Backbone as JSON, one array per atom type, in Angstrom:
{
  "sequence": "XXXXXXXXXXXXXXXXXXXXXXXXXXXXXXXXXXXXXXXXXXXXXXXXXXXXXXXXXXXXXXXXXXXXXXXXXXXXXXXXXXXXXXXXXXXXXXXXXXXXXXXXXXXXXXXXXXXXXXXXXXXXXXXXXXXXXXXXXXXXXXXXXXXXXXXXXXXXXXXXXXXXXXXXXXXXXXXXXXXXXXXXXXXXXXXXXXXXXXXXXXXXXXXXXXXXXXXXXXXXXXXXXXXXXXXXXXXXXXXXXXXXXXXXXXXXXXXXX",
  "N": [[99.52, 50.59, -39.71], [102.21, 50.34, -39.48], [102.63, 48.2, -37.82], [102.89, 46.0, -39.36], [105.54, 45.92, -39.91], [106.88, 45.11, -37.71], [108.91, 42.65, -36.32], [108.23, 39.18, -36.37], [108.91, 37.77, -33.99], [109.27, 39.67, -32.02], [107.09, 40.81, -30.38], [106.05, 38.47, -29.11], [108.23, 37.48, -27.7], [108.74, 39.64, -26.08], [106.47, 39.65, -24.44], [106.82, 37.25, -23.05], [109.25, 37.8, -21.7], [108.35, 39.96, -20.2], [106.34, 38.86, -18.47], [107.88, 37.01, -17.04], [109.63, 38.78, -15.78], [107.91, 40.32, -14.22], [106.93, 38.37, -12.32], [109.39, 37.92, -11.1], [109.94, 40.5, -9.98], [107.68, 40.54, -8.15], [108.3, 38.48, -6.51], [110.65, 39.45, -5.3], [109.69, 41.74, -4.05], [108.02, 40.75, -2.11], [109.67, 39.93, -0.08], [111.4, 41.93, 2.27], [114.12, 42.51, 1.98], [114.39, 42.04, -0.72], [113.13, 44.27, -1.88], [114.95, 46.2, -1.2], [117.16, 45.34, -2.72], [116.17, 45.8, -5.24], [115.89, 48.57, -5.37], [118.57, 49.39, -4.9], [119.82, 48.25, -7.13], [118.46, 49.63, -9.21], [119.25, 52.31, -8.69], [122.08, 52.16, -8.96], [122.26, 51.41, -11.64], [121.04, 53.65, -12.87], [122.76, 55.68, -12.0], [125.28, 54.98, -13.21], [124.56, 55.01, -15.88], [123.89, 57.66, -16.15], [126.38, 58.9, -15.86], [127.65, 57.94, -18.14], [126.01, 59.17, -20.2], [126.48, 61.78, -19.52], [129.25, 62.01, -20.22], [129.07, 61.75, -23.01], [127.59, 64.01, -23.59], [129.34, 66.01, -22.77], [131.54, 65.73, -24.42], [130.82, 65.05, -27.01], [129.76, 66.04, -30.36], [126.99, 67.93, -31.0], [124.32, 67.58, -33.21], [122.8, 70.16, -35.26], [121.01, 72.96, -36.64], [123.09, 74.47, -37.45], [125.32, 72.94, -36.99], [126.56, 70.46, -38.8], [124.33, 70.62, -40.78], [122.97, 69.39, -42.98], [122.84, 66.57, -42.36], [121.5, 66.81, -39.95], [119.07, 67.88, -40.89], [118.07, 65.81, -42.5], [117.68, 63.86, -40.62], [115.77, 65.07, -39.06], [113.68, 65.15, -40.82], [113.1, 62.41, -41.32], [112.36, 61.6, -38.68], [110.1, 63.09, -38.35], [108.41, 61.99, -40.28], [108.19, 59.51, -39.12], [106.57, 60.03, -37.06], [107.58, 60.92, -34.75], [107.51, 63.26, -32.34], [109.41, 65.02, -31.1], [112.63, 65.63, -32.06], [115.19, 63.47, -31.15], [118.19, 64.19, -29.19], [121.05, 64.37, -30.99], [124.26, 63.15, -31.17], [127.61, 63.2, -32.3], [130.36, 61.2, -31.79], [133.9, 60.56, -31.24], [135.3, 57.54, -32.41], [137.39, 55.83, -32.74], [137.79, 54.28, -35.05], [135.63, 52.52, -35.07], [132.63, 51.41, -36.58], [129.56, 52.31, -35.92], [126.48, 52.97, -34.07], [124.03, 54.11, -31.66], [120.92, 54.12, -29.79], [119.56, 55.72, -26.97], [118.13, 56.47, -23.7], [117.52, 58.84, -21.07], [116.26, 59.75, -18.13], [113.75, 60.45, -19.28], [114.59, 61.77, -21.58], [115.58, 61.5, -24.94], [118.29, 60.11, -26.79], [120.51, 59.89, -29.59], [123.49, 58.43, -30.57], [126.1, 58.75, -32.74], [128.87, 57.16, -34.08], [131.88, 58.62, -35.08], [133.2, 57.62, -37.39], [131.25, 56.27, -38.81], [129.68, 58.39, -39.59], [131.31, 59.65, -41.37], [130.94, 58.44, -43.84], [129.42, 59.91, -45.46], [130.99, 61.62, -46.81], [131.97, 60.17, -48.88], [129.8, 60.05, -50.5], [127.67, 58.59, -49.52], [125.15, 59.29, -48.41], [122.48, 58.45, -48.15], [122.79, 55.9, -47.07], [123.78, 56.58, -44.51], [121.44, 57.82, -43.64], [119.83, 55.65, -43.32], [121.07, 54.37, -41.15], [120.59, 56.25, -39.12], [117.82, 56.33, -39.17], [117.23, 53.7, -38.34], [118.1, 53.87, -35.62], [116.28, 55.82, -34.76], [114.02, 54.29, -35.02], [114.25, 52.52, -32.94], [113.75, 54.23, -30.83], [111.17, 55.07, -31.47], [109.81, 52.59, -31.11], [110.23, 52.31, -28.41], [112.16, 50.76, -27.34], [114.37, 50.91, -25.56], [113.31, 51.74, -23.11], [111.53, 49.6, -22.66], [113.4, 47.53, -22.27], [114.45, 48.24, -19.84], [112.28, 47.65, -18.24], [112.0, 44.92, -18.4], [114.27, 43.97, -17.25], [115.06, 41.8, -15.36], [114.51, 39.47, -16.89], [116.27, 39.65, -18.95], [118.61, 38.62, -17.99], [118.29, 35.98, -18.18], [119.72, 33.12, -19.78], [120.07, 33.38, -23.23], [117.41, 34.2, -23.74], [116.92, 37.09, -23.32], [118.65, 38.06, -25.2], [117.65, 36.98, -27.59], [115.28, 38.41, -27.78], [116.33, 40.98, -28.11], [117.61, 40.7, -30.55], [115.41, 40.33, -32.22], [114.32, 42.87, -32.0], [116.13, 44.36, -33.39], [115.89, 43.43, -35.99], [113.32, 44.41, -36.49], [113.81, 47.17, -36.44], [115.48, 47.47, -38.6], [113.69, 46.89, -40.64], [111.77, 48.95, -40.4], [113.43, 51.22, -40.83], [114.3, 50.78, -43.44], [111.95, 51.23, -44.86], [111.43, 53.99, -44.29], [113.64, 55.3, -45.42], [113.09, 54.83, -47.89], [114.26, 52.82, -49.48], [115.3, 49.63, -49.81], [117.62, 48.83, -50.98], [119.56, 50.84, -50.26], [119.51, 50.22, -47.58], [120.71, 47.71, -47.51], [123.17, 48.34, -48.48], [124.09, 49.96, -46.43], [124.27, 48.08, -44.35], [126.22, 46.5, -45.41], [128.35, 48.17, -45.42], [128.86, 48.4, -42.6], [129.86, 45.9, -42.4], [132.29, 45.7, -43.9], [133.31, 48.24, -44.29], [133.3, 51.64, -45.73], [134.68, 51.87, -48.07], [135.45, 49.4, -49.21], [133.03, 48.09, -49.55], [131.74, 48.55, -51.98], [132.92, 46.92, -53.75], [132.0, 44.49, -53.02], [130.55, 41.27, -53.02], [127.38, 40.62, -52.46], [125.66, 38.47, -52.57], [127.38, 36.26, -52.52], [128.45, 36.75, -50.06], [126.24, 36.24, -48.28], [125.75, 33.58, -48.91], [128.14, 32.3, -48.15], [127.99, 32.81, -45.35], [125.73, 31.17, -44.75], [126.83, 28.73, -45.17], [128.5, 28.34, -43.11], [128.83, 26.56, -40.15], [128.24, 24.76, -37.0], [129.04, 24.23, -33.44], [130.1, 26.49, -32.08], [129.49, 28.53, -33.83], [126.81, 28.56, -33.68], [126.58, 29.11, -30.95], [127.71, 31.63, -30.7], [125.83, 33.15, -32.04], [123.44, 32.88, -30.52], [124.19, 34.12, -28.2], [124.47, 36.72, -28.82], [123.47, 40.13, -29.04], [122.78, 41.28, -31.33], [121.73, 40.36, -34.61], [123.64, 38.43, -36.91], [125.37, 40.19, -39.53], [125.09, 39.22, -42.27], [122.64, 37.82, -42.06], [120.91, 39.92, -41.33], [121.05, 41.48, -43.69], [119.98, 39.58, -45.57], [117.44, 39.33, -44.47], [116.39, 41.92, -44.9], [116.3, 41.88, -47.71], [114.57, 39.72, -48.22], [112.33, 40.8, -47.04], [111.56, 42.78, -48.77], [109.35, 42.82, -50.49], [107.16, 43.16, -48.76], [107.9, 45.64, -47.75], [107.5, 47.21, -50.0], [104.81, 46.98, -50.31], [103.86, 48.17, -48.01], [104.7, 50.86, -48.52], [102.98, 51.62, -50.61], [100.46, 51.43, -49.21], [100.93, 53.29, -47.26], [101.2, 55.71, -48.81], [98.65, 55.94, -49.74], [97.22, 56.79, -47.63]],
  "CA": [[100.24, 50.0, -40.84], [103.6, 50.08, -39.05], [102.63, 46.95, -37.15], [103.37, 45.04, -40.34], [106.98, 45.95, -39.94], [107.44, 44.52, -36.51], [109.32, 41.31, -36.54], [107.3, 38.24, -35.8], [109.28, 37.32, -32.65], [109.46, 40.76, -31.03], [106.06, 40.86, -29.52], [105.89, 37.25, -28.31], [109.38, 37.39, -26.73], [108.58, 40.68, -25.07], [105.42, 39.27, -23.52], [107.39, 36.2, -22.23], [110.12, 38.52, -20.83], [107.58, 40.81, -19.23], [105.73, 37.99, -17.5], [108.93, 36.51, -16.14], [110.13, 39.85, -14.98], [106.84, 40.61, -13.16], [107.05, 37.35, -11.29], [110.66, 38.12, -10.43], [109.67, 41.65, -9.17], [106.78, 40.2, -7.1], [109.09, 37.67, -5.54], [111.56, 40.3, -4.6], [108.92, 42.69, -3.26], [107.42, 39.97, -1.02], [110.72, 40.0, 0.94], [111.83, 43.29, 2.45], [115.48, 42.59, 1.42], [114.19, 42.13, -2.14], [112.91, 45.7, -2.22], [116.28, 46.89, -1.11], [117.99, 44.95, -3.9], [115.61, 46.46, -6.49], [116.28, 50.06, -5.24], [120.01, 49.49, -5.06], [120.11, 47.95, -8.6], [118.0, 50.76, -9.99], [120.1, 53.52, -8.4], [123.37, 51.94, -9.51], [122.03, 51.49, -13.11], [120.77, 55.05, -13.23], [124.02, 56.47, -11.79], [126.3, 54.6, -14.23], [124.04, 55.39, -17.22], [123.97, 59.13, -16.16], [127.79, 59.16, -16.13], [127.85, 57.65, -19.62], [125.34, 60.27, -20.91], [127.26, 63.05, -19.19], [130.46, 61.97, -21.06], [128.69, 62.04, -24.35], [127.2, 65.48, -23.72], [130.51, 66.85, -22.5], [132.57, 65.64, -25.48], [130.24, 64.85, -28.37], [129.33, 67.19, -31.21], [125.56, 67.84, -31.21], [123.82, 68.06, -34.49], [121.85, 71.27, -35.21], [120.84, 73.65, -37.95], [124.4, 74.99, -37.75], [126.29, 71.89, -36.89], [126.19, 69.43, -39.76], [122.97, 70.89, -41.04], [122.43, 68.39, -43.9], [122.58, 65.4, -41.6], [120.45, 67.21, -38.97], [117.84, 68.14, -41.59], [117.59, 64.5, -42.93], [117.21, 63.14, -39.37], [114.56, 65.69, -38.58], [112.66, 64.73, -41.75], [112.71, 61.03, -41.0], [111.73, 61.62, -37.38], [108.68, 63.65, -38.54], [107.63, 60.97, -40.99], [107.83, 58.37, -38.23], [105.63, 60.47, -36.05], [108.32, 61.28, -33.47], [107.2, 64.66, -32.2], [110.57, 65.79, -30.8], [113.85, 64.9, -32.52], [116.21, 63.22, -30.07], [119.51, 64.91, -29.28], [121.98, 63.5, -31.8], [125.64, 63.47, -30.95], [128.68, 62.5, -32.93], [131.53, 61.0, -30.94], [135.04, 59.87, -31.81], [135.04, 56.16, -32.27], [138.58, 55.07, -32.85], [137.7, 53.36, -36.21], [134.43, 51.69, -35.03], [131.47, 51.83, -37.31], [128.4, 51.97, -35.06], [125.51, 54.03, -33.6], [123.08, 53.52, -30.73], [119.97, 55.02, -29.25], [119.42, 55.51, -25.53], [117.23, 57.44, -23.12], [117.89, 59.11, -19.71], [115.25, 60.63, -17.39], [112.76, 60.98, -20.26], [115.25, 62.47, -22.68], [116.09, 60.58, -25.87], [119.55, 60.38, -27.45], [121.15, 59.01, -30.6], [124.93, 58.62, -30.67], [126.7, 58.28, -33.97], [130.26, 57.15, -34.04], [132.37, 59.56, -36.15], [133.59, 56.91, -38.63], [130.05, 55.96, -39.52], [129.21, 59.64, -40.22], [132.23, 60.0, -42.44], [130.65, 57.8, -45.05], [128.75, 60.89, -46.34], [132.08, 62.18, -47.58], [132.16, 59.38, -50.08], [128.57, 60.1, -51.23], [126.77, 57.55, -48.95], [124.26, 59.97, -47.48], [121.28, 57.64, -47.92], [123.21, 54.83, -46.16], [123.76, 57.15, -43.18], [120.07, 58.05, -43.27], [119.24, 54.4, -42.86], [121.62, 54.12, -39.78], [119.88, 57.11, -38.16], [116.42, 55.88, -39.15], [117.26, 52.5, -37.55], [118.1, 54.28, -34.23], [115.01, 56.41, -34.47], [113.03, 53.21, -34.87], [114.38, 52.03, -31.51], [113.02, 55.24, -29.96], [109.73, 54.96, -31.87], [109.33, 51.34, -30.56], [110.43, 52.42, -26.99], [112.94, 49.54, -26.97], [115.27, 51.13, -24.41], [112.42, 51.76, -21.9], [111.08, 48.22, -22.44], [114.47, 46.75, -21.72], [114.56, 48.48, -18.36], [111.13, 46.98, -17.54], [112.18, 43.5, -18.43], [115.67, 43.7, -16.93], [115.36, 40.53, -14.8], [114.44, 38.42, -17.94], [117.42, 39.8, -19.83], [119.69, 37.84, -17.4], [118.06, 34.55, -18.54], [120.47, 32.84, -20.9], [119.53, 33.31, -24.54], [116.06, 34.8, -23.86], [117.05, 38.48, -23.53], [119.4, 38.27, -26.47], [116.72, 36.66, -28.67], [114.37, 39.55, -27.87], [117.12, 42.08, -28.67], [117.86, 40.46, -31.99], [114.15, 40.59, -32.92], [114.13, 44.34, -32.12], [117.01, 44.84, -34.44], [115.21, 43.1, -37.35], [112.2, 45.38, -36.62], [114.28, 48.5, -36.74], [115.96, 47.41, -39.99], [112.58, 46.97, -41.54], [111.2, 50.33, -40.34], [114.38, 52.16, -41.4], [114.32, 50.56, -44.88], [110.76, 51.94, -45.32], [111.47, 55.4, -44.23], [114.63, 55.89, -46.32], [112.48, 54.46, -49.19], [115.21, 52.06, -50.35], [115.96, 48.43, -49.22], [119.0, 48.76, -51.54], [120.41, 51.66, -49.4], [119.61, 49.54, -46.33], [121.6, 46.64, -47.78], [124.53, 49.01, -48.61], [124.53, 50.45, -45.09], [124.75, 46.97, -43.54], [127.53, 46.08, -46.04], [129.38, 49.14, -44.89], [129.13, 47.94, -41.28], [130.63, 44.66, -42.44], [133.68, 45.8, -44.44], [133.78, 49.64, -44.35], [132.62, 52.34, -46.81], [135.46, 51.79, -49.35], [135.44, 48.05, -49.7], [131.72, 47.5, -49.69], [131.34, 48.75, -53.36], [133.36, 45.71, -54.49], [131.58, 43.34, -52.21], [129.55, 40.46, -53.66], [126.44, 40.43, -51.42], [125.15, 37.07, -52.7], [128.44, 35.4, -52.03], [128.55, 37.03, -48.53], [125.17, 35.56, -47.7], [125.87, 32.12, -49.16], [129.23, 31.87, -47.26], [127.45, 32.75, -44.03], [124.84, 30.06, -44.64], [127.59, 27.45, -45.21], [129.2, 28.19, -41.83], [127.98, 25.83, -39.12], [129.02, 24.27, -35.86], [128.52, 24.57, -32.11], [130.52, 27.83, -31.77], [128.72, 29.44, -34.7], [125.44, 28.66, -33.05], [126.68, 29.77, -29.59], [127.99, 33.06, -31.0], [124.54, 33.71, -32.49], [122.42, 32.98, -29.44], [124.7, 34.99, -27.17], [124.59, 38.01, -29.42], [122.29, 40.99, -29.01], [122.45, 41.67, -32.69], [121.76, 39.3, -35.6], [124.81, 38.53, -37.84], [125.06, 41.09, -40.61], [124.55, 38.51, -43.45], [121.26, 37.56, -41.77], [120.22, 41.19, -41.45], [120.9, 41.77, -45.15], [119.09, 38.63, -46.16], [116.11, 39.67, -44.0], [115.92, 43.04, -45.65], [116.02, 41.53, -49.11], [113.36, 38.92, -48.19], [111.23, 41.62, -46.61], [111.43, 43.85, -49.71], [107.99, 42.83, -51.04], [106.4, 43.76, -47.73], [108.25, 47.04, -47.69], [106.88, 47.88, -51.12], [103.34, 47.06, -49.99], [103.68, 49.19, -46.95], [104.78, 52.15, -49.1], [101.73, 51.83, -51.28], [99.49, 51.68, -48.21], [101.31, 54.61, -46.61], [100.95, 56.72, -49.73], [97.2, 56.11, -50.01], [96.49, 57.27, -46.4]],
  "C": [[101.64, 49.59, -40.39], [103.7, 48.81, -38.3], [103.13, 45.83, -38.07], [104.88, 44.88, -40.3], [107.66, 45.37, -38.71], [107.69, 43.06, -36.69], [108.46, 40.35, -35.78], [107.6, 37.83, -34.38], [109.3, 38.47, -31.63], [108.37, 40.79, -30.01], [105.93, 39.7, -28.53], [107.04, 37.16, -27.3], [109.26, 38.49, -25.67], [107.55, 40.26, -23.98], [106.0, 38.18, -22.49], [108.38, 36.89, -21.14], [109.44, 39.32, -19.75], [106.99, 39.96, -18.06], [106.75, 37.46, -16.49], [109.49, 37.54, -15.23], [109.15, 40.34, -13.91], [106.85, 39.67, -12.04], [108.26, 37.56, -10.49], [110.52, 39.38, -9.43], [108.76, 41.31, -7.92], [107.53, 39.41, -6.04], [110.05, 38.49, -4.69], [110.86, 41.28, -3.64], [108.34, 42.01, -2.04], [108.41, 40.03, 0.17], [111.2, 41.43, 1.04], [113.22, 43.5, 1.84], [115.36, 42.66, -0.1], [113.96, 43.57, -2.64], [114.17, 46.53, -2.21], [117.15, 46.61, -2.32], [117.45, 45.67, -5.18], [116.03, 47.92, -6.48], [117.74, 50.2, -5.49], [120.37, 49.28, -6.56], [119.64, 49.07, -9.48], [118.89, 51.96, -9.89], [121.46, 53.35, -9.04], [123.28, 52.04, -11.02], [121.89, 52.94, -13.61], [122.0, 55.92, -13.03], [125.02, 56.24, -12.93], [125.85, 55.11, -15.63], [124.09, 56.96, -17.3], [125.34, 59.52, -16.45], [128.08, 59.03, -17.6], [127.2, 58.79, -20.5], [126.07, 61.55, -20.72], [128.54, 63.12, -20.05], [130.17, 62.32, -22.51], [128.35, 63.51, -24.56], [128.34, 66.38, -23.56], [131.44, 66.87, -23.74], [131.95, 65.44, -26.86], [129.81, 66.15, -29.02], [127.85, 67.03, -31.47], [125.11, 68.38, -32.44], [122.79, 69.2, -34.35], [121.71, 71.93, -36.51], [122.14, 74.29, -38.42], [125.52, 74.03, -37.72], [125.94, 70.67, -37.69], [124.79, 69.5, -40.19], [122.27, 69.86, -41.98], [122.01, 67.12, -43.17], [121.43, 65.66, -40.58], [119.11, 67.29, -39.71], [117.21, 66.76, -42.04], [117.04, 63.75, -41.71], [115.91, 63.73, -38.96], [113.42, 65.26, -39.48], [112.2, 63.34, -41.52], [111.98, 60.88, -39.71], [110.27, 62.06, -37.51], [107.89, 62.64, -39.29], [107.3, 59.83, -40.06], [106.86, 58.76, -37.17], [106.3, 60.75, -34.73], [108.29, 62.78, -33.35], [108.49, 65.53, -31.96], [111.79, 65.01, -31.22], [114.77, 64.71, -31.31], [117.45, 64.01, -30.22], [120.51, 63.94, -29.93], [123.39, 64.02, -31.69], [126.6, 62.63, -31.83], [129.87, 62.4, -32.02], [132.67, 60.32, -31.58], [134.96, 58.38, -31.47], [136.33, 55.3, -32.35], [138.52, 53.98, -33.94], [136.44, 52.52, -36.17], [133.3, 52.25, -35.86], [130.22, 51.38, -36.54], [127.63, 53.21, -34.72], [124.65, 53.33, -32.62], [122.12, 54.61, -30.33], [119.81, 54.68, -27.78], [118.46, 56.59, -24.98], [117.71, 57.69, -21.66], [116.95, 60.13, -19.17], [114.28, 61.25, -18.43], [113.33, 61.64, -21.47], [115.9, 61.48, -23.58], [117.42, 61.09, -26.52], [119.93, 59.45, -28.5], [122.62, 59.38, -30.6], [125.43, 58.0, -31.94], [128.2, 58.33, -33.9], [130.81, 57.88, -35.27], [132.68, 58.81, -37.48], [132.37, 56.49, -39.49], [129.5, 57.22, -40.22], [130.02, 60.0, -41.39], [131.84, 59.41, -43.8], [129.94, 58.76, -46.05], [129.8, 61.55, -47.2], [132.33, 61.43, -48.91], [130.8, 59.19, -50.81], [127.52, 59.09, -50.76], [125.81, 58.21, -48.0], [123.03, 59.13, -47.18], [121.56, 56.48, -46.93], [123.22, 55.33, -44.69], [122.37, 57.39, -42.68], [119.47, 56.81, -42.71], [119.73, 54.11, -41.43], [120.84, 54.97, -38.82], [118.44, 56.69, -38.05], [116.32, 54.54, -38.28], [117.27, 52.91, -36.05], [116.84, 54.97, -33.8], [113.85, 55.45, -34.29], [113.04, 52.63, -33.46], [113.66, 52.93, -30.58], [111.56, 55.14, -30.23], [109.1, 53.73, -31.16], [109.52, 51.31, -29.0], [111.24, 51.2, -26.52], [113.82, 49.72, -25.7], [114.41, 51.12, -23.12], [111.94, 50.31, -21.61], [112.14, 47.33, -21.87], [114.71, 46.95, -20.22], [113.48, 47.73, -17.64], [111.34, 45.53, -17.41], [113.64, 43.05, -18.02], [115.92, 42.32, -16.29], [115.42, 39.32, -15.89], [115.66, 38.51, -18.81], [118.59, 39.04, -19.28], [119.5, 36.32, -17.68], [118.86, 34.23, -19.77], [119.66, 32.68, -22.16], [118.2, 34.06, -24.75], [116.17, 36.32, -24.19], [117.7, 38.8, -24.88], [118.51, 37.99, -27.71], [115.79, 37.89, -28.83], [115.14, 40.69, -28.5], [117.35, 41.87, -30.19], [116.54, 40.74, -32.79], [113.92, 42.08, -33.03], [114.97, 44.89, -33.2], [116.45, 44.55, -35.86], [114.08, 44.11, -37.48], [112.69, 46.68, -37.05], [114.9, 48.55, -38.14], [114.8, 47.63, -40.95], [111.93, 48.36, -41.55], [112.13, 51.34, -41.02], [114.35, 51.98, -42.88], [113.04, 51.27, -45.51], [110.96, 53.42, -45.37], [112.63, 56.11, -44.91], [114.24, 55.48, -47.75], [113.44, 53.6, -50.1], [115.83, 50.83, -49.55], [117.43, 48.29, -49.69], [119.99, 49.59, -50.71], [120.59, 51.0, -48.01], [120.63, 48.39, -46.44], [123.05, 47.22, -47.8], [125.0, 49.4, -47.2], [124.98, 49.26, -44.24], [126.04, 46.42, -44.07], [128.63, 46.9, -45.55], [129.76, 48.77, -43.44], [130.02, 46.64, -41.31], [132.08, 44.83, -42.91], [134.16, 47.28, -44.63], [133.22, 50.29, -45.66], [133.42, 52.32, -48.09], [135.35, 50.44, -49.97], [134.09, 47.52, -50.15], [131.27, 47.6, -51.24], [131.84, 47.61, -54.25], [132.94, 44.37, -53.89], [130.48, 42.56, -52.91], [128.57, 40.0, -52.52], [125.92, 39.03, -51.41], [126.12, 36.11, -52.16], [128.58, 35.52, -50.52], [127.51, 36.17, -47.8], [125.31, 34.02, -47.81], [127.0, 31.55, -48.3], [128.79, 31.76, -45.81], [126.57, 31.53, -43.8], [125.68, 28.74, -44.51], [128.39, 27.26, -43.88], [128.34, 27.53, -40.81], [128.88, 25.27, -38.05], [128.55, 24.84, -34.59], [128.89, 26.07, -31.85], [129.85, 28.89, -32.57], [127.38, 29.69, -34.08], [125.54, 29.44, -31.69], [126.91, 31.28, -29.76], [126.65, 33.79, -31.34], [123.65, 33.94, -31.29], [122.89, 33.86, -28.29], [124.81, 36.44, -27.58], [123.33, 38.83, -29.3], [121.91, 41.46, -30.32], [122.55, 40.49, -33.64], [123.1, 39.5, -36.39], [124.43, 39.47, -39.08], [124.56, 40.42, -41.83], [123.03, 38.26, -43.22], [120.37, 38.82, -41.81], [119.99, 41.63, -42.91], [119.92, 40.87, -45.86], [117.61, 38.91, -45.72], [115.51, 40.87, -44.64], [115.5, 42.76, -47.05], [114.77, 40.71, -49.2], [112.12, 39.74, -47.91], [110.87, 42.67, -47.66], [109.99, 43.94, -50.23], [106.98, 43.46, -50.06], [106.6, 45.19, -47.62], [107.53, 47.78, -48.77], [105.36, 48.04, -50.85], [103.07, 48.07, -48.99], [103.76, 50.65, -47.55], [103.52, 52.57, -49.84], [100.65, 52.23, -50.35], [99.69, 53.01, -47.56], [100.96, 55.76, -47.52], [99.47, 56.98, -49.95], [96.42, 56.65, -48.73], [96.11, 58.73, -46.52]]
}
């Protein structure tokens, strides 16, 4: 059933990226120097990623049954419903005002990092909105997006292609998260919070926001979109609202299983 939630472009773009990457790897392997480049690139990427993960583990606050237990419990519940056997390590890190979160993996171990300012929305009663953010990152892990990006690394350097695949993955994770928090409305609110913050979003006109975004056009608007790894927030909100009927159908099917 979950395949219904995968964005239409994710699978096709992944196949294109994978084929191009395989040809690139074959071309590099044919030459001895190419093998050296692959090994050096892999080791450098692994080393830098390891340092980043080490910084998070050294300084972040890890969720547990004693550390922010309500958030931990909600995350554990959503992960279980998604069929994720082991809850990823979830860390809160100081963000300097940024509202964001991300999922990653290192040596087979999954991590979710929540920026502190996005976690603080629960203090204003927006617990379900935070659940959507966490569910979105869990969906990345469920879909193995981080591992897939490592596999198609050469294709990600092709202008526009890798970013298009990344944007399709984001749409997929929004859809999955909206289902598992049982509320497209909470999903819309969460994305609105990312746009203007947890205080201003309650006075935000979502319809006007989407219409204004549609009215914006021009070369640099287009260029900004195709170079971005994430879809614009108005488009993500519009996609969630458009997808609402499919979400409701999925819930009925899921309940009857």
